[in-house]
Chimera marker file (.cmm) of the C-alpha trace (Angstrom):
<marker_set name="trace">
<marker id="1" x="-56.454" y="-50.924" z="-19.383" r="1" g="1" b="0" radius="0.5"/>
<marker id="2" x="-55.156" y="-47.536" z="-20.605" r="1" g="1" b="0" radius="0.5"/>
<marker id="3" x="-53.060" y="-45.015" z="-18.752" r="1" g="1" b="0" radius="0.5"/>
<marker id="4" x="-54.004" y="-41.358" z="-18.377" r="1" g="1" b="0" radius="0.5"/>
<marker id="5" x="-52.578" y="-39.458" z="-21.346" r="1" g="1" b="0" radius="0.5"/>
<marker id="6" x="-52.123" y="-42.442" z="-23.658" r="1" g="1" b="0" radius="0.5"/>
<marker id="7" x="-52.612" y="-41.520" z="-27.322" r="1" g="1" b="0" radius="0.5"/>
<marker id="8" x="-55.276" y="-43.591" z="-29.072" r="1" g="1" b="0" radius="0.5"/>
<marker id="9" x="-54.763" y="-44.536" z="-32.703" r="1" g="1" b="0" radius="0.5"/>
<marker id="10" x="-56.316" y="-47.927" z="-33.426" r="1" g="1" b="0" radius="0.5"/>
<marker id="11" x="-59.938" y="-48.997" z="-33.785" r="1" g="1" b="0" radius="0.5"/>
<marker id="12" x="-59.557" y="-51.369" z="-30.828" r="1" g="1" b="0" radius="0.5"/>
<marker id="13" x="-58.567" y="-48.384" z="-28.637" r="1" g="1" b="0" radius="0.5"/>
<marker id="14" x="-61.728" y="-46.486" z="-29.594" r="1" g="1" b="0" radius="0.5"/>
<marker id="15" x="-63.944" y="-49.560" z="-29.187" r="1" g="1" b="0" radius="0.5"/>
<marker id="16" x="-62.520" y="-50.232" z="-25.711" r="1" g="1" b="0" radius="0.5"/>
<marker id="17" x="-63.270" y="-46.653" z="-24.676" r="1" g="1" b="0" radius="0.5"/>
<marker id="18" x="-66.861" y="-46.966" z="-25.878" r="1" g="1" b="0" radius="0.5"/>
<marker id="19" x="-67.413" y="-50.321" z="-24.161" r="1" g="1" b="0" radius="0.5"/>
<marker id="20" x="-65.902" y="-49.231" z="-20.832" r="1" g="1" b="0" radius="0.5"/>
<marker id="21" x="-67.168" y="-45.646" z="-20.776" r="1" g="1" b="0" radius="0.5"/>
<marker id="22" x="-63.716" y="-44.079" z="-20.650" r="1" g="1" b="0" radius="0.5"/>
<marker id="23" x="-63.569" y="-40.432" z="-21.755" r="1" g="1" b="0" radius="0.5"/>
<marker id="24" x="-61.125" y="-39.095" z="-24.312" r="1" g="1" b="0" radius="0.5"/>
<marker id="25" x="-59.544" y="-35.696" z="-24.647" r="1" g="1" b="0" radius="0.5"/>
<marker id="26" x="-59.117" y="-34.242" z="-28.109" r="1" g="1" b="0" radius="0.5"/>
<marker id="27" x="-56.189" y="-32.098" z="-29.164" r="1" g="1" b="0" radius="0.5"/>
<marker id="28" x="-55.550" y="-30.025" z="-32.275" r="1" g="1" b="0" radius="0.5"/>
<marker id="29" x="-51.761" y="-29.900" z="-32.375" r="1" g="1" b="0" radius="0.5"/>
<marker id="30" x="-50.943" y="-29.247" z="-28.690" r="1" g="1" b="0" radius="0.5"/>
<marker id="31" x="-54.109" y="-27.260" z="-27.933" r="1" g="1" b="0" radius="0.5"/>
<marker id="32" x="-56.929" y="-28.904" z="-25.978" r="1" g="1" b="0" radius="0.5"/>
<marker id="33" x="-60.064" y="-28.896" z="-28.118" r="1" g="1" b="0" radius="0.5"/>
<marker id="34" x="-62.720" y="-31.053" z="-26.414" r="1" g="1" b="0" radius="0.5"/>
<marker id="35" x="-63.283" y="-33.867" z="-23.905" r="1" g="1" b="0" radius="0.5"/>
<marker id="36" x="-66.047" y="-36.438" z="-23.717" r="1" g="1" b="0" radius="0.5"/>
<marker id="37" x="-67.147" y="-39.961" z="-24.521" r="1" g="1" b="0" radius="0.5"/>
<marker id="38" x="-66.827" y="-41.564" z="-27.941" r="1" g="1" b="0" radius="0.5"/>
<marker id="39" x="-70.254" y="-42.066" z="-29.473" r="1" g="1" b="0" radius="0.5"/>
<marker id="40" x="-69.175" y="-43.573" z="-32.786" r="1" g="1" b="0" radius="0.5"/>
<marker id="41" x="-66.074" y="-44.041" z="-34.922" r="1" g="1" b="0" radius="0.5"/>
<marker id="42" x="-65.135" y="-45.162" z="-38.401" r="1" g="1" b="0" radius="0.5"/>
<marker id="43" x="-61.999" y="-45.087" z="-40.525" r="1" g="1" b="0" radius="0.5"/>
<marker id="44" x="-62.261" y="-41.301" z="-40.998" r="1" g="1" b="0" radius="0.5"/>
<marker id="45" x="-63.957" y="-39.794" z="-37.935" r="1" g="1" b="0" radius="0.5"/>
<marker id="46" x="-64.365" y="-40.113" z="-34.181" r="1" g="1" b="0" radius="0.5"/>
<marker id="47" x="-67.671" y="-38.675" z="-32.906" r="1" g="1" b="0" radius="0.5"/>
<marker id="48" x="-67.543" y="-37.050" z="-29.448" r="1" g="1" b="0" radius="0.5"/>
<marker id="49" x="-70.267" y="-34.738" z="-28.083" r="1" g="1" b="0" radius="0.5"/>
<marker id="50" x="-72.193" y="-35.039" z="-31.380" r="1" g="1" b="0" radius="0.5"/>
<marker id="51" x="-69.183" y="-33.607" z="-33.223" r="1" g="1" b="0" radius="0.5"/>
<marker id="52" x="-67.213" y="-35.599" z="-35.809" r="1" g="1" b="0" radius="0.5"/>
<marker id="53" x="-63.448" y="-35.146" z="-35.491" r="1" g="1" b="0" radius="0.5"/>
<marker id="54" x="-61.259" y="-36.204" z="-38.419" r="1" g="1" b="0" radius="0.5"/>
<marker id="55" x="-58.785" y="-38.844" z="-37.299" r="1" g="1" b="0" radius="0.5"/>
<marker id="56" x="-55.970" y="-37.355" z="-39.385" r="1" g="1" b="0" radius="0.5"/>
<marker id="57" x="-56.439" y="-33.838" z="-37.959" r="1" g="1" b="0" radius="0.5"/>
<marker id="58" x="-56.826" y="-34.456" z="-34.219" r="1" g="1" b="0" radius="0.5"/>
<marker id="59" x="-55.055" y="-36.415" z="-31.501" r="1" g="1" b="0" radius="0.5"/>
<marker id="60" x="-57.185" y="-38.521" z="-29.147" r="1" g="1" b="0" radius="0.5"/>
<marker id="61" x="-55.942" y="-39.126" z="-25.607" r="1" g="1" b="0" radius="0.5"/>
<marker id="62" x="-57.278" y="-41.505" z="-22.963" r="1" g="1" b="0" radius="0.5"/>
<marker id="63" x="-58.560" y="-39.864" z="-19.756" r="1" g="1" b="0" radius="0.5"/>
<marker id="64" x="-59.586" y="-42.680" z="-17.393" r="1" g="1" b="0" radius="0.5"/>
<marker id="65" x="-60.934" y="-41.380" z="-14.125" r="1" g="1" b="0" radius="0.5"/>
<marker id="66" x="-61.855" y="-37.961" z="-15.512" r="1" g="1" b="0" radius="0.5"/>
<link id1="1" id2="2" r="1" g="1" b="0" radius="0.2"/>
<link id1="2" id2="3" r="1" g="1" b="0" radius="0.2"/>
<link id1="3" id2="4" r="1" g="1" b="0" radius="0.2"/>
<link id1="4" id2="5" r="1" g="1" b="0" radius="0.2"/>
<link id1="5" id2="6" r="1" g="1" b="0" radius="0.2"/>
<link id1="6" id2="7" r="1" g="1" b="0" radius="0.2"/>
<link id1="7" id2="8" r="1" g="1" b="0" radius="0.2"/>
<link id1="8" id2="9" r="1" g="1" b="0" radius="0.2"/>
<link id1="9" id2="10" r="1" g="1" b="0" radius="0.2"/>
<link id1="10" id2="11" r="1" g="1" b="0" radius="0.2"/>
<link id1="11" id2="12" r="1" g="1" b="0" radius="0.2"/>
<link id1="12" id2="13" r="1" g="1" b="0" radius="0.2"/>
<link id1="13" id2="14" r="1" g="1" b="0" radius="0.2"/>
<link id1="14" id2="15" r="1" g="1" b="0" radius="0.2"/>
<link id1="15" id2="16" r="1" g="1" b="0" radius="0.2"/>
<link id1="16" id2="17" r="1" g="1" b="0" radius="0.2"/>
<link id1="17" id2="18" r="1" g="1" b="0" radius="0.2"/>
<link id1="18" id2="19" r="1" g="1" b="0" radius="0.2"/>
<link id1="19" id2="20" r="1" g="1" b="0" radius="0.2"/>
<link id1="20" id2="21" r="1" g="1" b="0" radius="0.2"/>
<link id1="21" id2="22" r="1" g="1" b="0" radius="0.2"/>
<link id1="22" id2="23" r="1" g="1" b="0" radius="0.2"/>
<link id1="23" id2="24" r="1" g="1" b="0" radius="0.2"/>
<link id1="24" id2="25" r="1" g="1" b="0" radius="0.2"/>
<link id1="25" id2="26" r="1" g="1" b="0" radius="0.2"/>
<link id1="26" id2="27" r="1" g="1" b="0" radius="0.2"/>
<link id1="27" id2="28" r="1" g="1" b="0" radius="0.2"/>
<link id1="28" id2="29" r="1" g="1" b="0" radius="0.2"/>
<link id1="29" id2="30" r="1" g="1" b="0" radius="0.2"/>
<link id1="30" id2="31" r="1" g="1" b="0" radius="0.2"/>
<link id1="31" id2="32" r="1" g="1" b="0" radius="0.2"/>
<link id1="32" id2="33" r="1" g="1" b="0" radius="0.2"/>
<link id1="33" id2="34" r="1" g="1" b="0" radius="0.2"/>
<link id1="34" id2="35" r="1" g="1" b="0" radius="0.2"/>
<link id1="35" id2="36" r="1" g="1" b="0" radius="0.2"/>
<link id1="36" id2="37" r="1" g="1" b="0" radius="0.2"/>
<link id1="37" id2="38" r="1" g="1" b="0" radius="0.2"/>
<link id1="38" id2="39" r="1" g="1" b="0" radius="0.2"/>
<link id1="39" id2="40" r="1" g="1" b="0" radius="0.2"/>
<link id1="40" id2="41" r="1" g="1" b="0" radius="0.2"/>
<link id1="41" id2="42" r="1" g="1" b="0" radius="0.2"/>
<link id1="42" id2="43" r="1" g="1" b="0" radius="0.2"/>
<link id1="43" id2="44" r="1" g="1" b="0" radius="0.2"/>
<link id1="44" id2="45" r="1" g="1" b="0" radius="0.2"/>
<link id1="45" id2="46" r="1" g="1" b="0" radius="0.2"/>
<link id1="46" id2="47" r="1" g="1" b="0" radius="0.2"/>
<link id1="47" id2="48" r="1" g="1" b="0" radius="0.2"/>
<link id1="48" id2="49" r="1" g="1" b="0" radius="0.2"/>
<link id1="49" id2="50" r="1" g="1" b="0" radius="0.2"/>
<link id1="50" id2="51" r="1" g="1" b="0" radius="0.2"/>
<link id1="51" id2="52" r="1" g="1" b="0" radius="0.2"/>
<link id1="52" id2="53" r="1" g="1" b="0" radius="0.2"/>
<link id1="53" id2="54" r="1" g="1" b="0" radius="0.2"/>
<link id1="54" id2="55" r="1" g="1" b="0" radius="0.2"/>
<link id1="55" id2="56" r="1" g="1" b="0" radius="0.2"/>
<link id1="56" id2="57" r="1" g="1" b="0" radius="0.2"/>
<link id1="57" id2="58" r="1" g="1" b="0" radius="0.2"/>
<link id1="58" id2="59" r="1" g="1" b="0" radius="0.2"/>
<link id1="59" id2="60" r="1" g="1" b="0" radius="0.2"/>
<link id1="60" id2="61" r="1" g="1" b="0" radius="0.2"/>
<link id1="61" id2="62" r="1" g="1" b="0" radius="0.2"/>
<link id1="62" id2="63" r="1" g="1" b="0" radius="0.2"/>
<link id1="63" id2="64" r="1" g="1" b="0" radius="0.2"/>
<link id1="64" id2="65" r="1" g="1" b="0" radius="0.2"/>
<link id1="65" id2="66" r="1" g="1" b="0" radius="0.2"/>
</marker_set>
């Protein structure tokens, strides 16, 4: 489905990760910020570990097998 390290940008990417229980890693610039499972998303935020992350401020990376 997704390869380890693939950047996620589209709603379908986030929905797939929710449906299949694939974790995501969150980066602020090049610094690792958090890792976990997507709980919810909308056009502005991705919620991971009960924390909303602004889509325009963070990079979301697929981590299958983590």
